[in-house]
C-alpha positions as CSV (number, residue, x, y, z in Angstrom):
1,M,-26.0,9.7,1.3
2,A,-24.0,10.6,-1.8
3,I,-22.7,14.1,-2.0
4,G,-24.5,14.6,-5.3
5,D,-27.8,13.7,-3.7
6,K,-27.2,16.2,-0.8
7,A,-26.4,18.9,-3.4
8,K,-29.5,18.1,-5.5
9,D,-31.7,18.2,-2.4
10,A,-30.2,21.5,-1.2
11,V,-30.6,23.0,-4.6
12,Q,-34.2,22.0,-4.8
13,Q,-34.9,23.5,-1.4
14,A,-33.1,26.8,-2.4
15,A,-35.0,26.9,-5.7
16,G,-38.3,26.3,-3.8
17,K,-37.5,29.2,-1.5
18,A,-36.8,31.5,-4.4
19,E,-40.0,30.4,-6.2
20,E,-42.0,31.0,-3.0
21,A,-40.5,34.5,-2.6
22,V,-41.2,35.5,-6.2
23,G,-44.7,34.1,-5.9
24,K,-45.4,36.1,-2.8
25,R,-43.9,39.3,-4.4
26,T,-45.9,38.9,-7.6
27,D,-49.1,37.6,-5.8
28,D,-48.9,34.4,-7.7
29,A,-50.4,31.7,-5.5
30,E,-49.5,28.9,-7.9
31,L,-45.8,29.8,-7.9
32,T,-45.9,30.2,-4.2
33,G,-47.4,26.8,-3.7
34,Q,-44.9,25.2,-6.1
35,G,-42.1,26.7,-4.1
36,V,-43.4,25.3,-0.9
37,K,-43.9,21.9,-2.5
38,D,-40.3,21.9,-3.8
39,Q,-39.0,22.8,-0.4
40,D,-41.0,20.0,1.2
41,M,-39.8,17.5,-1.4
42,G,-36.2,18.4,-0.8
43,S,-36.6,18.2,2.9
44,D,-38.4,14.9,2.8
45,R,-35.7,13.4,0.5
46,M,-32.9,14.6,2.9
47,E,-34.7,13.1,5.9
48,T,-35.1,9.8,4.0
49,E,-31.4,9.7,3.1
50,K,-30.4,10.6,6.7
51,A,-32.5,7.7,8.0
52,K,-30.9,5.4,5.4
53,D,-27.4,6.6,6.5
54,A,-28.3,6.0,10.2
55,S,-29.5,2.5,9.5
56,D,-26.3,1.7,7.6
57,S,-24.1,2.6,10.5
């Protein structure tokens, strides 16, 4: 996995956590849901890249 991809996935997860936290604080279900979705997408991409790396070894 390229370092840039790792960084992008980590940033997406962090942004998702922030969105979720703000959504909960402001009682905004849509923002909370988007934050959870962003976290899941970042995690899924990381897992996919880890699997690719493992199969390349």
